[in-house]
C-alpha positions in Angstrom: 52.6 282.6 211.1 50.7 284.8 213.6 52.7 287.9 214.3 52.5 288.1 218.0 55.2 289.3 220.4 55.9 286.8 223.2 55.6 288.5 226.6 58.5 286.8 228.4 62.3 286.9 228.1 63.9 283.5 227.4 66.4 281.8 229.6 69.1 279.2 229.0 69.2 275.9 230.8 72.7 275.8 232.4 73.7 273.4 235.2 76.7 274.5 237.2 79.9 272.4 236.7 80.3 271.8 240.4 76.9 270.1 240.5 78.0 267.7 237.7 81.3 267.1 239.5 79.4 266.2 242.7 77.1 263.9 240.8 80.1 262.0 239.3 81.8 261.6 242.7 78.6 260.2 244.2 78.2 257.8 241.4 81.7 256.5 241.7 81.2 256.0 245.4 78.0 253.9 245.0 77.7 250.9 247.3 75.5 248.3 245.5 73.4 245.7 247.4 73.8 242.0 246.9 71.5 240.8 244.1 71.8 237.0 244.1 69.0 235.2 242.2 67.8 238.3 240.4 69.0 237.5 236.9 65.4 237.5 235.7 64.6 240.8 237.4 62.0 239.2 239.7 63.2 241.3 242.7 63.5 244.5 240.7 66.2 246.3 238.8 69.1 244.0 238.1 72.4 245.0 239.7 74.4 244.2 236.6 72.5 246.6 234.3 72.2 249.3 237.0 76.0 249.1 237.6 76.6 249.4 233.9 74.4 252.5 233.7 75.9 254.1 236.8 79.4 253.7 235.4 78.3 255.2 232.1 76.7 258.1 233.9 79.9 258.7 235.8 82.4 258.3 233.0 80.9 258.7 229.6 77.5 260.5 229.6 77.7 264.1 228.3 75.2 266.4 230.0 76.5 269.3 228.0 75.5 267.7 224.8 72.0 267.1 226.2 71.9 270.6 227.5 72.7 272.0 224.0 69.8 269.9 222.5 67.4 271.1 225.2 68.5 274.7 224.6 67.6 274.4 220.9 64.1 275.1 222.2 63.0 278.3 223.9 62.8 278.2 227.7 61.1 280.5 230.2 60.6 280.7 233.9 57.8 282.5 235.7 56.3 282.5 239.2 52.5 281.9 239.5 50.9 282.2 242.9 54.2 281.6 244.6 55.1 278.6 242.5 58.1 278.6 240.1 57.2 277.3 236.7 59.6 276.4 233.9 58.4 275.7 230.4 59.8 274.9 227.0 58.3 276.5 224.0 58.2 275.9 220.2 56.5 278.7 218.3 53.9 277.7 215.8 54.6 277.9 212.0 51.3 278.1 210.2 48.5 280.5 209.3 46.9 280.5 212.8 48.7 278.3 215.4 46.6 277.2 218.3 48.2 277.6 221.8 48.7 274.1 223.2 49.9 273.1 226.7 51.3 269.6 227.1 51.7 268.1 230.6 54.0 265.2 231.5 53.7 262.7 234.2 55.9 260.7 236.6 58.7 259.7 236.2 58.6 261.8 233.0 60.2 265.2 232.4 59.3 268.0 230.0 61.8 266.4 227.6 59.6 263.4 227.0 57.6 265.8 224.7 60.6 266.7 222.6 59.8 264.2 219.8 56.3 265.7 219.2 56.9 269.4 219.9 58.5 270.1 216.5 55.9 268.2 214.3 53.1 269.8 216.3 54.5 273.3 216.0 55.7 273.1 212.4 53.7 270.4 210.6 54.7 271.7 207.2 58.4 270.8 207.9 57.4 267.3 208.9 55.1 266.3 206.0 51.9 267.7 207.4 49.5 270.6 206.8 50.6 274.0 208.1 47.0 274.7 209.0 47.4 272.1 211.9 50.2 274.2 213.6 50.3 274.7 217.3 52.2 277.1 219.6 53.6 274.4 221.9 54.0 275.1 225.6 55.6 272.3 227.7 55.9 273.1 231.4 57.8 271.1 234.0 55.2 270.2 236.7 55.8 272.2 239.9 58.5 270.4 241.9 59.8 268.6 238.8 62.9 269.4 236.7 63.6 273.1 236.4 60.3 274.2 238.0 62.4 274.9 241.1 63.2 275.7 243.9 60.5 273.6 245.7 57.1 275.3 245.6 56.2 277.6 248.4 52.9 275.7 248.4 53.6 272.1 249.4 50.0 271.1 249.0 50.1 271.1 245.2 48.4 268.2 243.4 47.2 267.6 239.8 44.0 269.6 240.2 45.7 272.6 241.6 48.3 272.5 238.9 45.5 272.9 236.4 44.7 276.2 238.0 48.3 277.3 237.5 48.3 276.2 233.9 45.1 278.1 233.2 46.7 281.2 234.7 49.8 280.7 232.7 48.0 280.3 229.4 45.4 283.1 229.9 46.9 285.7 232.2 50.6 285.3 231.7 50.7 284.4 228.0 47.4 286.2 227.1 45.5 283.6 225.2 41.7 283.7 225.3 41.4 280.1 224.3 43.9 277.2 224.1 44.2 273.5 223.8 45.7 270.9 226.2 47.2 267.5 226.1 48.8 265.1 228.6 49.5 261.6 229.7 50.0 259.7 233.0 49.5 262.3 235.7 49.4 264.9 232.9 46.1 263.3 231.8 44.6 264.2 235.2 45.9 267.8 235.0 44.5 268.0 231.4 41.2 266.4 232.4 40.8 269.0 235.2 41.4 271.7 232.7 38.7 270.2 230.6 36.4 270.0 233.6 36.9 273.4 235.3 37.9 275.5 232.3 36.1 273.9 229.4 34.9 277.3 228.1 38.5 278.4 227.5 39.5 275.2 225.7 39.2 274.3 222.1 39.7 270.6 223.0 42.0 268.3 225.0 43.9 265.1 224.1 45.0 262.5 226.6 46.8 259.2 226.7 45.7 257.8 230.0 42.1 257.5 231.1 42.0 258.2 234.8 38.8 259.6 236.5 39.5 262.9 238.3 38.5 261.3 241.6 40.9 258.4 241.2 42.7 259.2 244.4 39.6 259.9 246.5 38.5 257.3 249.0 39.9 255.2 251.8 42.0 252.9 249.7 43.0 255.4 247.0 46.4 253.6 246.5 44.6 250.3 245.6 43.2 250.2 242.1 41.4 246.9 242.9 39.6 248.5 245.9 40.6 245.5 248.1 39.0 243.0 245.8 40.6 239.6 245.2 40.9 238.0 241.7 37.7 236.0 241.1 38.3 232.3 241.6 36.5 231.5 238.4 38.6 233.9 236.3 40.4 232.3 233.3 44.1 231.8 233.9 44.9 234.4 231.2 42.9 237.0 233.1 44.5 236.0 236.4 48.0 236.4 234.9 47.1 239.8 233.5 45.7 241.0 236.8 48.8 239.8 238.7 51.1 241.5 236.1 49.0 244.7 236.4 49.5 244.7 240.2 53.2 244.1 239.7 53.5 247.2 237.5 51.5 249.6 239.7 50.7 248.4 243.2 53.9 249.3 245.1 54.4 252.4 242.9 51.0 253.9 243.9 51.0 252.7 247.5 54.5 253.9 248.4 54.1 257.2 246.6 50.8 257.9 248.3 51.6 256.6 251.8 55.3 257.1 252.3 56.6 259.6 249.8 58.7 261.6 252.3 60.6 258.7 253.8 61.5 257.2 250.4 62.8 260.6 249.3 65.7 260.6 251.8 67.4 257.7 250.1 66.6 258.8 246.6 67.8 262.3 247.2 71.1 261.2 248.7 72.0 258.5 246.2 71.9 259.1 242.4 72.2 255.4 241.9 69.2 254.8 244.2 67.2 257.5 242.4 68.1 256.0 239.0 67.0 252.5 240.1 63.6 253.7 241.3 62.7 255.5 238.1 64.5 253.0 235.9 62.1 250.3 237.2 59.2 252.4 235.8 60.8 253.2 232.5 61.6 249.5 232.0 58.3 247.9 233.2 56.0 250.5 231.7 57.5 250.9 228.2 56.8 248.6 225.2 60.5 247.6 225.0 60.3 243.8 224.3 62.6 243.0 227.2 65.2 245.6 226.7 64.6 249.1 227.9 67.2 250.4 225.4 64.8 249.5 222.6 62.9 252.6 223.8 65.4 254.7 225.7 69.1 254.8 224.9 71.5 255.1 227.8 71.9 258.8 227.0 68.1 259.2 226.9 67.7 257.5 230.3 70.4 259.6 231.9 69.2 262.9 230.4 65.9 262.4 232.2 67.6 261.2 235.4 70.0 264.2 235.4 67.1 266.6 235.1 65.7 265.1 238.3 69.0 264.9 240.1 70.5 268.4 239.5 67.3 270.1 240.5 66.8 267.9 243.6 63.3 267.2 242.6 62.8 263.5 243.1 61.2 264.1 246.5 58.9 267.0 245.5 57.9 265.1 242.4 56.8 262.0 244.3 54.8 264.2 246.7 52.3 264.9 243.9 50.8 261.5 244.5 50.6 262.0 248.3 48.9 265.3 247.8 46.3 263.9 245.4 45.3 261.6 248.3 45.6 264.2 251.1 43.7 266.9 249.3 40.9 265.0 247.3 39.4 266.2 244.1 36.3 268.4 244.4 34.1 269.0 241.4 33.6 272.5 240.1 30.1 271.7 238.6 27.7 268.8 238.4 27.1 268.8 234.7 27.6 265.7 232.6 30.0 264.6 231.4 32.3 266.0 234.1 35.0 266.7 231.5 33.0 268.9 229.1 35.8 269.9 226.7 35.9 267.8 223.5 38.3 265.0 224.3 40.5 262.9 222.1 42.1 259.7 223.6 45.0 257.7 222.2 45.3 254.1 223.4 48.4 252.0 222.9 48.5 248.2 222.9 51.0 247.7 225.7 48.7 249.6 228.1 45.7 247.3 227.5 44.0 246.4 230.8 43.8 242.7 231.7 41.5 240.8 229.4 41.3 243.6 226.8 42.9 243.3 223.3 44.0 246.1 221.0 41.2 245.1 218.7 38.5 245.7 221.3 40.2 248.4 223.3 37.9 251.2 222.2 34.7 249.3 222.7 35.9 248.1 226.2 36.5 251.8 227.1 33.0 252.7 225.8 31.5 249.9 227.8 33.3 251.0 231.0 32.5 253.5 233.7 35.4 255.6 232.5 33.6 256.7 229.3 31.0 258.7 231.2 33.8 261.1 232.4 34.6 262.4 229.0 33.0 264.3 226.1 35.0 262.0 223.9 35.1 262.9 220.2 38.2 261.0 218.8 39.1 257.6 220.1 42.1 255.8 218.5 44.1 252.7 219.3 47.6 251.6 218.1 49.4 248.4 218.7 52.9 249.8 219.2 53.9 251.8 222.2 53.5 251.9 226.0 53.1 254.3 228.9 55.5 257.0 227.5 53.5 257.4 224.3 54.7 260.7 222.9 58.2 259.3 223.2 57.5 255.7 222.2 55.1 256.4 219.3 55.3 260.1 218.5 53.8 259.8 215.1 50.6 258.2 216.4 50.3 260.8 219.2 50.8 263.7 216.7 48.4 262.4 214.2 45.7 261.7 216.8 46.0 265.0 218.5 45.8 266.9 215.2 42.7 265.0 214.4 41.1 265.9 217.7 41.7 269.6 217.1 41.2 269.7 213.3 37.6 271.0 213.4 37.9 272.7 216.7 40.5 275.4 216.2 
């Protein structure tokens, strides 16, 4: 292991008891809407399951146990350009660990990386080669989780977060070069690092292929750009496109166009907040019809509690609105725009309409997305969905190691 003194003093995650008491009181006072005719979830989260989860949160869930598990990792808090940044760290155990920053998305928390942080930092303890070790840095995005209070810069979006991350890794932590990984919105942050700061990066590894200008344009909330489903499209394709819209259309549009108004209700009601993010955990994960096949009740409520006790649901959603309000501007015109060597993990549940796991890589290579990346390691796995380091941590770990193996 590299003998290097870490420059910051660790902190402990500790939520005041009165905050937890207030949370339980609010949960017990929940007023649920009528939910007739929603046994199949057509109208959204089913009241029966949400009520069950709310009751469990109020009477059974043990935040202190979750807090102890979280505190088994090192935690730090710094301020960068007026922005509070919390991050979790697992020191590398190997001959020359590479610094690696992992960025989550929404409605993720830093804790979604907990299943891969140990194997990446200490591969020898998990059946791997110690030469593949990383020093793992997992920040909470500004305005998420413990990166609070709310940033003094309300204009933050994914591209500006990349500037903060580069400062964190180079100026605060003192690394000349580092690696980066991310998924969901974290893929955009990571892609921007690979675009603007490629010279400082060994490589990047992502789980979501989104162009850096995805939110630019008049209809940035509409992935179809206002186009209808072609009339001659096969019924299988039509069903796939409708399902794709069902998963993402309202999510993107509301977060981009009306993030502040939505936040009042979600900030006042923990049950309402839970319903909004539960919808994503349920629809976006490869759970075969039962979200608890991927997230136990305790898992769901640990992530939800991190949002609630820090009052960050509103500031987290604003990340989308700011991506639209302050569009991406390129730092250079070289090709590909993301110059850092890039590995990409695809998972079957995330296949676009009309694309199978067997032809996923070729479909990517044939698409306009491929031109964005200096892609060097493309892999696909059948199992897993949107929360890939949580749903299929072994695949993510193996793929990321492969991306960096000859680039350390």
